[in-house]
C-alpha positions as CSV (number, residue, x, y, z in Angstrom):
1,M,-16.0,-23.1,-93.7
2,P,-16.8,-22.4,-89.9
3,M,-20.1,-23.6,-90.1
4,V,-18.4,-26.9,-91.3
5,V,-16.3,-26.5,-88.1
6,G,-18.9,-26.0,-85.9
7,V,-21.0,-28.9,-86.7
8,V,-17.5,-31.2,-86.4
9,A,-17.1,-30.2,-83.4
10,G,-20.7,-30.5,-82.1
11,M,-20.6,-34.0,-83.1
12,A,-17.1,-34.5,-81.3
13,V,-18.6,-33.3,-78.2
14,A,-21.5,-35.5,-78.6
15,A,-19.8,-38.5,-79.4
16,V,-17.9,-37.9,-76.4
17,L,-20.9,-37.6,-74.4
18,V,-22.7,-40.3,-75.8
19,V,-19.4,-42.5,-74.4
20,I,-19.1,-41.1,-71.3
21,G,-22.8,-42.3,-71.0
22,L,-22.4,-45.3,-72.5
23,F,-19.2,-45.9,-70.0
24,K,-21.1,-45.6,-66.8
25,L,-24.3,-47.3,-68.1
26,M,-21.8,-50.3,-68.6
27,W,-19.3,-49.7,-66.0
28,R,-20.3,-51.8,-62.5
29,V,-18.2,-51.4,-59.0
30,A,-19.1,-54.2,-56.6
31,E,-18.6,-52.6,-52.9
32,P,-16.7,-54.1,-49.8
33,N,-19.5,-56.1,-48.2
34,E,-21.3,-57.3,-51.7
35,A,-20.3,-59.7,-55.0
36,L,-21.3,-58.9,-58.5
37,V,-22.0,-62.2,-60.1
38,I,-22.5,-60.8,-64.2
39,S,-24.5,-63.8,-66.2
40,G,-24.8,-64.1,-69.5
41,S,-21.7,-65.1,-71.5
42,K,-19.1,-68.0,-70.3
43,H,-16.5,-67.2,-68.2
44,R,-13.6,-69.3,-66.3
45,V,-13.2,-69.4,-62.7
46,E,-10.2,-70.4,-60.5
47,G,-11.7,-73.4,-58.7
48,L,-14.9,-74.2,-60.3
49,E,-15.8,-76.1,-64.0
50,E,-15.2,-74.5,-66.9
51,G,-18.4,-72.5,-68.5
52,M,-20.6,-72.3,-65.3
53,G,-22.0,-69.7,-67.4
54,F,-21.5,-66.4,-64.9
55,R,-19.2,-64.2,-63.7
56,I,-18.4,-63.2,-60.0
57,V,-16.7,-59.8,-59.0
58,T,-15.7,-58.5,-55.7
59,G,-14.0,-55.1,-54.3
60,R,-13.4,-53.7,-58.2
61,G,-15.1,-52.3,-61.3
62,T,-16.3,-54.2,-64.3
63,L,-18.0,-53.4,-67.9
64,V,-21.6,-55.1,-68.5
65,M,-22.7,-55.2,-72.2
66,P,-26.3,-53.8,-71.2
67,G,-28.8,-56.3,-73.4
68,V,-26.4,-59.0,-73.4
69,Q,-25.1,-59.5,-69.9
70,V,-27.4,-59.2,-66.2
71,V,-25.9,-58.1,-63.3
72,R,-26.8,-58.8,-59.5
73,K,-25.6,-58.2,-56.5
74,L,-25.0,-61.5,-53.5
75,S,-24.4,-59.7,-49.5
76,L,-21.5,-60.6,-47.7
77,D,-22.9,-59.2,-44.6
78,L,-23.4,-61.2,-41.2
79,N,-26.4,-63.0,-40.4
80,E,-27.8,-64.1,-37.6
81,T,-30.2,-66.6,-36.5
82,E,-31.7,-67.6,-32.8
83,L,-32.4,-71.6,-32.1
84,H,-35.0,-72.4,-30.2
85,V,-34.9,-76.5,-30.6
86,D,-37.0,-79.0,-28.5
87,C,-34.7,-82.3,-28.0
88,V,-35.2,-85.4,-26.3
89,T,-31.6,-86.9,-24.3
90,H,-30.6,-90.2,-24.7
91,Q,-32.1,-90.5,-21.2
92,G,-35.5,-90.2,-22.8
93,I,-35.9,-86.4,-21.0
94,P,-37.2,-83.9,-23.1
95,L,-35.0,-80.4,-23.3
96,K,-35.7,-77.2,-24.9
97,V,-31.9,-75.9,-26.2
98,R,-32.1,-71.8,-26.6
99,G,-28.6,-70.8,-29.0
100,V,-27.8,-68.2,-31.8
101,V,-26.1,-68.8,-34.7
102,I,-24.1,-66.3,-36.5
103,F,-23.2,-66.9,-40.3
104,K,-22.1,-65.6,-43.9
105,V,-21.5,-66.1,-47.1
106,G,-17.8,-67.2,-47.4
107,D,-15.4,-64.9,-48.9
108,D,-13.9,-67.3,-51.8
109,F,-15.4,-67.4,-55.4
110,V,-16.5,-70.9,-54.9
111,S,-18.8,-70.6,-51.7
112,I,-20.1,-67.3,-53.5
113,A,-21.1,-69.3,-56.1
114,N,-22.7,-72.0,-53.9
115,A,-24.8,-69.1,-52.2
116,A,-25.3,-67.7,-55.5
117,R,-27.1,-70.5,-56.9
118,R,-28.8,-71.5,-53.5
119,F,-30.1,-67.8,-52.3
120,L,-29.4,-65.3,-54.8
121,D,-32.9,-64.3,-55.6
122,Q,-34.0,-65.5,-51.7
123,Q,-31.6,-63.8,-49.7
124,R,-34.0,-63.5,-47.1
125,M,-35.1,-67.1,-46.9
126,M,-31.2,-67.8,-45.7
127,S,-31.8,-67.5,-42.0
128,E,-34.8,-69.7,-42.0
129,R,-32.9,-72.7,-44.2
130,V,-29.4,-72.6,-41.8
131,H,-31.6,-72.7,-38.7
132,N,-33.2,-75.9,-40.2
133,V,-30.1,-77.5,-40.5
134,F,-28.7,-76.9,-37.4
135,A,-32.1,-77.9,-35.3
136,G,-31.8,-80.9,-37.4
137,H,-28.3,-81.9,-36.2
138,L,-28.7,-80.3,-32.6
139,R,-31.8,-83.0,-31.9
140,S,-29.4,-85.7,-33.4
141,I,-26.4,-84.6,-31.3
142,V,-28.6,-84.2,-28.0
143,G,-30.6,-87.8,-28.4
144,G,-27.0,-89.4,-28.1
145,L,-25.8,-87.4,-25.0
146,T,-27.0,-87.6,-21.5
147,V,-28.4,-84.7,-19.3
148,E,-25.2,-84.6,-17.2
149,D,-22.6,-84.7,-20.1
150,M,-24.3,-81.3,-22.2
151,I,-24.4,-79.4,-18.3
152,R,-20.9,-80.6,-17.4
153,D,-19.4,-80.0,-21.2
154,R,-21.7,-77.6,-23.2
155,E,-18.9,-77.1,-24.9
156,K,-18.9,-80.4,-26.3
157,L,-22.2,-79.5,-27.7
158,T,-21.3,-76.8,-29.6
159,G,-18.1,-78.7,-31.1
160,Q,-20.0,-81.3,-32.2
161,T,-22.7,-79.2,-34.0
162,R,-20.2,-77.2,-35.5
163,A,-18.7,-80.1,-37.3
164,A,-22.2,-81.7,-37.5
165,C,-23.1,-78.8,-39.6
166,G,-19.4,-77.9,-41.7
167,T,-20.1,-79.9,-44.7
168,E,-24.1,-78.6,-45.3
169,M,-23.3,-75.3,-44.3
170,E,-19.8,-75.3,-47.0
171,K,-22.4,-76.7,-49.4
172,L,-24.8,-73.8,-48.9
173,G,-21.6,-71.7,-49.6
174,L,-21.9,-70.3,-45.5
175,I,-19.2,-70.4,-43.0
176,V,-19.9,-69.6,-39.3
177,D,-18.8,-67.6,-37.4
178,S,-20.1,-68.6,-34.0
179,L,-22.7,-70.8,-32.5
180,Q,-23.7,-70.4,-29.0
181,I,-26.1,-72.2,-26.5
182,H,-27.0,-69.9,-24.3
183,E,-29.9,-72.0,-21.8
184,I,-31.0,-75.7,-21.7
185,E,-34.9,-75.5,-20.3
186,D,-36.0,-78.5,-18.1
187,P,-39.7,-79.0,-18.6
188,T,-39.5,-82.0,-16.3
189,G,-37.5,-80.8,-13.6
190,Y,-35.0,-83.9,-14.0
191,I,-32.3,-81.1,-13.7
192,Q,-33.4,-79.4,-10.5
193,N,-33.9,-83.3,-8.9
194,L,-30.6,-84.0,-9.8
195,A,-29.5,-81.0,-8.1
196,M,-31.2,-81.9,-5.1
197,P,-28.9,-84.2,-3.9
198,H,-25.7,-82.0,-4.3
199,A,-27.8,-79.4,-2.3
200,A,-28.7,-81.8,0.5
201,A,-25.1,-82.9,1.1
202,V,-24.5,-79.0,1.1
203,Q,-27.1,-78.3,3.6
204,R,-25.9,-81.0,6.0
205,D,-22.5,-80.2,5.4
206,A,-23.1,-76.5,6.3
207,R,-25.5,-78.0,9.7
208,I,-22.8,-79.8,10.6
209,A,-20.2,-77.0,10.6
210,Q,-22.4,-74.7,11.9
211,A,-22.8,-77.5,14.6
212,E,-19.2,-77.3,15.3
213,A,-18.5,-73.7,15.2
214,N,-21.1,-73.5,18.0
215,R,-19.7,-76.0,19.9
216,L,-16.6,-74.0,20.0
217,A,-17.9,-71.1,20.4
218,T,-19.4,-72.6,23.7
219,E,-16.2,-74.1,24.9
220,A,-14.4,-70.8,24.4
221,E,-17.3,-68.8,25.6
222,Q,-16.9,-71.4,29.1
223,A,-13.3,-71.0,28.7
224,S,-13.8,-67.2,29.2
225,F,-16.3,-67.2,31.7
226,A,-13.6,-68.9,34.0
227,R,-10.9,-66.9,33.3
228,M,-13.3,-63.6,34.0
229,A,-14.4,-65.2,37.2
230,E,-10.7,-65.9,38.3
231,A,-10.1,-62.5,37.2
232,T,-12.7,-61.2,39.3
233,R,-11.5,-62.9,42.5
234,D,-8.0,-62.2,42.0
235,S,-9.0,-58.6,41.8
236,E,-11.5,-58.5,44.8
237,I,-8.2,-60.1,46.8
238,L,-6.4,-57.4,45.5
239,Q,-8.9,-54.6,45.7
240,A,-9.0,-56.3,49.7
241,G,-5.4,-56.0,50.8
242,Y,-5.8,-52.1,48.8
243,Q,-8.2,-51.3,51.5
244,A,-6.5,-52.5,54.5
245,E,-3.3,-50.2,52.9
246,R,-5.6,-47.3,52.3
247,D,-7.5,-47.7,56.5
248,K,-3.7,-48.2,57.7
249,A,-2.2,-45.1,56.3
250,A,-5.6,-43.2,57.0
251,A,-5.2,-43.8,60.8
252,K,-1.9,-42.7,60.4
253,A,-2.9,-39.4,58.3
254,R,-5.5,-38.9,61.3
255,Q,-3.2,-38.9,64.3
256,A,-0.3,-36.6,62.5
257,G,-3.7,-34.6,61.5
258,P,-2.9,-32.1,64.0
259,H,0.6,-31.8,63.8
260,A,0.6,-31.7,60.4
261,E,-1.9,-28.9,60.5
262,A,-0.1,-27.0,63.2
263,A,3.2,-27.2,60.9
264,A,0.9,-25.8,58.3
265,R,-0.7,-22.8,60.2
266,Q,2.9,-22.1,61.0
267,E,4.2,-22.2,57.4
268,V,1.1,-20.0,56.3
269,V,1.6,-17.5,59.0
270,V,5.5,-17.3,57.8
271,Q,4.5,-17.0,54.1
272,E,1.8,-14.1,55.1
273,T,4.1,-12.0,57.1
274,R,6.8,-12.1,54.0
275,V,4.5,-11.3,51.9
276,A,2.9,-8.2,53.6
277,E,6.9,-7.3,53.7
278,L,7.1,-7.8,49.9
279,E,3.4,-5.9,49.8
280,A,4.9,-2.9,52.1
281,H,7.9,-2.6,49.7
282,R,6.1,-2.5,46.8
283,R,3.7,0.0,47.7
284,E,6.9,2.0,48.8
285,Q,8.6,1.9,45.3
286,Q,4.8,2.6,43.8
287,L,4.7,5.6,45.7
288,Q,8.4,6.7,44.6
289,A,7.2,5.8,40.9
290,D,3.9,7.2,41.0
291,V,4.3,10.5,43.1
292,R,7.8,11.6,43.7
293,K,9.2,11.0,40.4
294,P,6.7,12.8,38.6
295,A,6.8,15.3,40.9
296,D,10.6,15.8,40.5
297,A,10.2,16.0,36.7
298,Q,7.7,18.2,36.5
299,A,10.0,21.0,39.4
300,Y,12.8,20.0,37.0
301,E,10.9,20.8,34.1
302,K,9.3,23.9,35.4
303,R,12.5,25.6,36.9
304,T,14.5,24.4,33.1
305,L,11.9,26.2,31.2
306,A,11.9,29.3,34.1
307,E,15.6,29.5,33.1
308,A,15.4,29.2,29.2
309,E,13.0,31.7,29.3
310,R,14.7,34.2,31.1
311,D,18.0,33.6,29.6
312,A,16.0,34.1,26.1
313,R,14.5,37.4,27.4
314,I,17.8,38.7,28.8
315,S,19.5,37.2,25.1
316,A,16.1,39.7,23.4
317,A,17.1,42.6,25.0
318,E,20.5,42.8,24.9
319,A,20.1,42.1,20.7
320,K,17.5,45.2,21.0
321,A,19.8,46.9,22.9
322,R,22.5,46.7,20.4
323,E,19.9,47.3,18.1
324,T,18.7,50.6,19.4
325,E,22.0,51.9,19.3
326,L,23.5,51.1,16.1
327,A,20.8,52.5,14.3
328,A,21.4,56.0,16.4
329,A,24.8,55.8,15.7
330,A,24.3,55.4,12.0
331,E,21.1,58.2,11.9
332,A,23.7,60.6,13.9
333,T,26.5,60.0,11.3
334,R,24.0,60.8,8.1
335,V,22.1,63.7,10.4
336,K,25.7,65.3,10.8
337,T,26.5,64.6,7.3
338,A,22.9,66.2,5.9
339,A,23.9,68.9,8.1
340,G,27.7,69.5,7.1
341,A,26.3,69.4,2.8
342,E,23.3,72.1,3.9
343,A,25.5,74.4,5.6
344,E,28.1,74.7,2.5
345,A,24.9,75.0,0.4
346,T,23.6,77.8,2.7
347,K,27.1,79.2,2.1
348,T,27.0,79.0,-1.4
349,R,24.1,80.3,-2.0
350,G,24.4,83.1,0.4
351,A,27.4,84.3,-1.5
352,A,25.8,84.7,-4.7
353,T,22.6,86.6,-3.0
354,A,25.1,89.1,-1.5
355,A,26.7,89.2,-4.9
356,A,22.9,89.7,-6.6
357,T,22.0,91.9,-3.7
358,R,25.2,94.3,-4.5
359,A,24.4,94.5,-8.2
360,T,20.9,95.1,-7.9
361,G,21.5,98.2,-5.3
362,E,20.4,100.0,-2.2
363,A,17.5,99.8,-2.7
364,E,17.3,95.8,-2.6
365,A,20.1,95.8,0.0
366,A,17.4,98.0,2.2
367,A,14.2,96.0,1.3
368,A,16.7,93.1,2.1
369,Q,17.9,94.3,5.4
370,A,14.3,94.9,6.1
371,R,13.2,91.5,5.3
372,G,15.9,90.3,7.4
373,L,15.2,92.5,10.3
374,A,11.2,91.0,10.3
375,E,12.4,87.6,9.7
376,A,15.1,87.6,12.6
377,A,12.1,89.1,14.7
378,A,9.7,86.4,13.8
379,T,12.4,83.8,13.9
380,K,13.3,85.1,17.5
381,A,9.6,84.9,18.7
382,Q,9.5,81.6,17.1
383,G,12.0,80.5,18.9
384,L,10.5,81.6,22.4
385,A,8.0,79.9,21.7
386,E,9.4,76.4,21.0
387,A,11.5,77.4,23.8
388,E,8.4,77.8,26.0
389,A,6.8,74.4,24.1
390,I,10.1,72.4,24.8
391,K,9.7,73.6,28.7
392,A,6.1,72.6,28.6
393,R,7.0,68.9,26.9
394,A,10.0,68.4,29.2
395,A,7.9,69.0,32.4
396,A,5.2,66.8,30.8
397,L,8.2,64.2,29.8
398,A,9.2,64.2,33.5
399,E,5.5,63.5,34.5
400,N,4.2,60.6,31.8
401,Q,7.7,60.4,28.8
402,E,6.0,57.6,27.3
403,A,2.7,59.6,27.1
404,V,4.1,62.3,25.4
405,V,6.2,60.5,23.0
406,A,3.1,58.5,21.9
407,Q,1.5,61.8,21.1
408,Q,3.9,63.3,19.3
409,L,4.5,59.9,17.2
410,A,0.6,59.6,16.2
411,E,0.2,63.4,15.1
412,K,3.6,64.0,12.8
413,W,2.6,60.3,11.9
414,P,1.0,61.1,8.7
415,E,4.1,63.9,8.0
416,I,6.5,61.3,8.6
417,V,5.0,58.7,6.1
418,Q,5.0,61.6,3.4
419,A,8.3,62.2,4.0
420,G,8.9,58.7,3.8
421,A,6.8,58.5,0.4
422,S,8.4,61.7,-0.7
423,A,11.7,59.8,-1.8
424,F,9.9,57.9,-4.3
425,G,8.8,61.6,-6.0
426,N,11.8,62.1,-8.2
427,V,11.6,58.5,-9.7
428,D,10.5,58.3,-13.3
429,N,10.8,54.3,-14.0
430,M,12.2,52.1,-11.1
431,V,12.3,48.5,-12.6
432,L,12.3,46.4,-9.5
433,L,14.4,43.2,-9.5
434,N,12.6,40.1,-7.7
435,G,9.7,40.9,-8.4
436,A,7.2,41.4,-5.7
437,D,9.5,40.8,-3.2
438,G,11.8,43.3,-4.5
439,M,8.8,45.8,-4.0
440,A,8.3,44.5,-0.5
441,E,12.2,45.2,0.0
442,V,11.7,48.9,-1.2
443,F,9.0,49.9,0.9
444,A,11.1,48.2,3.9
445,K,14.0,50.3,2.9
446,A,11.5,53.4,3.4
447,L,9.7,52.1,6.5
448,T,13.2,51.9,7.8
449,M,14.5,55.3,6.9
450,G,11.0,56.7,8.4
451,G,11.7,54.0,11.8
452,T,14.9,55.4,12.3
453,G,13.8,59.0,12.2
454,L,11.3,58.1,15.1
455,G,13.9,56.7,17.2
456,L,16.2,59.8,16.9
457,A,13.2,61.8,18.0
458,R,12.5,59.6,21.1
459,Q,16.5,60.3,21.9
460,L,15.8,63.7,21.4
461,L,12.7,63.4,23.7
462,A,14.7,61.9,26.1
463,S,17.6,64.6,25.9
464,M,15.1,67.1,26.1
465,N,14.2,65.6,29.5
466,Q,17.5,65.7,30.6
467,N,18.7,69.2,29.8
468,G,15.6,71.0,30.0
469,Q,15.6,72.6,26.4
470,A,16.6,70.9,22.6
471,P,19.3,71.8,20.5
472,A,18.7,74.2,18.4
473,G,17.0,75.1,15.6
474,T,15.7,71.3,16.1
475,S,11.8,69.6,16.5
476,P,11.3,66.5,18.3
477,L,10.2,65.1,15.3
478,N,12.3,66.3,12.6
479,G,15.7,64.8,13.6
480,A,18.6,67.1,13.4
481,G,17.5,69.8,12.0
482,A,16.9,68.7,8.5
483,P,14.5,70.6,6.6
484,P,11.4,68.4,6.0
485,S,12.1,68.5,2.4
486,Q,14.3,66.7,1.9
487,K,14.5,63.8,-0.5
488,V,14.9,60.3,1.4
489,P,17.6,58.6,-1.6
490,V,15.6,55.5,-3.3
491,E,17.5,52.4,-4.8
492,G,16.4,52.1,-7.9
493,A,16.8,50.5,-11.2
């Protein structure tokens, strides 16, 4: 059963393909510039007699029975043929006419049928046939015209030729789109001779016109020369009058010359005097501006700078003195407080030592007494030595106080630095605020303490110079008897 279905389907497809092939074989289409002429059966065409034996198709498709009908094409394109016709005019003058005819098969079925009957198999001979038709009618028309008629009214020749050929072209199924006569040649020179009288008349008129123009130009030139001579005469008369006036004026000028020169010289002298006065005044002003004013300005500048420098030095000295005074007062207060605290501590330690001494017995008291006597003797000797040293320093200070102070400071400078650094000895952890600036501030305070001590040393040396001795229990570099091991308070975190 499936095999039967396949066979039926194959047959159906084959039938469809056969139908399509037959349709393509039978279907013909006419192009816009051609007409299909189908022969082999009778057809009725409007305007033609019944049963002409062929069918015309333009611009559409149609079915053609192969083997029964024959299809041929007739071109509807434009065609062109050139005319080269030897003619003789009514006057017996031979001429050669050159032109062109543009024609085509008519678009109606009657013209197509007529053209098909005559040119279907000979379409290449169509131009030759049309040339022969137009050549014959052109000879006939030219034979009835004169050369003058052909030259003056060429459109008349063209119209008569188209009208004469119209009937025959219609029978051939052709229509004329354009007929142009390009050239009429004259082998005998008739046309040239015909133009000679006109050319001679034109030349004559031209010569007459040229002569008239020359005459008018000559008259105009003569009149112009006369006017030029008149103008020259008038000009010379005027020039003579002007020359007389100039001579008269020159004579007067020569007479007035010395007076004018003297007056001019006097005016020059007056002007030169004024110029000299103005120049002197200008130089005086220039001297004031270039010398005196800059000198005054420089003197004022120097005087102002000197006064400003003097005031600055006075202000600096006053500030320095005030600073020294305040530092000395602060240091004195600190030393007094430290001395009171040390005295109280010494008193307390003395009481404790006495109690301990009494508790240990008479032997210890004797030993303590012996040590006290020895220390007293040593202290006394040291005091005498220091007194002698103080006297020597006082004498030296009397002679050169600054040198002695500088020497003492140089000798004790390591101890001063050590005393300032010992302020940080009991500090285990120290937190400084503000980073490196905080550390710099702490060291600055320590050095300030040391600097304050140095100031007190200078004051003590000065007092020694005045009194001749130092206060008891003091040295030039230890301040007011402060022990060297005293801790300097440090601001920690």
